[in-house]
Structure formats: C-alpha cells, structure tokens
C-alpha positions, -999 to +999 in steps of 0.1 A: +000+000+000+013+035-008+002+070+000-022+071-029-042+045-011-042+062+023-072+076+040-072+114+047-063+123+082-052+088+093-017+083+106+004+056+090+039+044+095+063+045+066+074+009+058+098+016+029+107+040+001+103+021-032+125+038-058+157+031-078+165+068-080+190+077-053+184+114-057+147+109-050+155+087-020+178+114-006+152+141-011+125+121+007+150+114+035+157+151+039+120+157+043+119+131+071+103+104+050+121+072+060+112+038+074+094+039+108+084+075+106+047+084+111+030+102+081-004+116+075-021+125+042-038+159+050-055+165+016-054+154-020-050+175-051-053+168-087-016+162-093-005+152-058-012+154-021-003+173+011+014+152+037+023+159+073+057+145+085+075+156+117+051+185+124+057+199+089+035+199+058+047+192+023+030+191-011+042+161-031+033+149-065+017+116-073+050+100-083+065+107-049+033+095-031+035+062-050+071+057-039+062+059-002+051+025+010+029+025+042 
C-alpha cells in the first residue's frame, strides 16, 4: 500500500521508500520520510497530495506519493 491508497487524516507508518532513484531517495530522507516515521495525508489535489511529517506539511506529486510504502 502506498500514500495514494491512504485515507485522509489517518496516521500511517512508513514501511519503505520504493524507488531506484538515489536522488529521490535522498530528497525524501531530507523531508523526514524514512522507514518507521509516522506520516499523514492531509489532503489530495489533482496532481499530488499534502502530507504531514514531523510537524511539517509538504505538497508532493503523485510519483513521490507512490514511492512511499505504508
């Protein structure tokens, strides 16, 4: 299951980041998206979603949301 399948407002734990792109992996790590970290989908938009990680909110696109396994 990835963030595209998540219910709005429900907290999930990140299980894994599924990507072969090391730069993307590093970017998500810098946002605080790594295994074991709680994450919440705050809202959905046409081309992405707003997530809450470590008391911060980020707008990520659908490709990034699909790379985050919960």
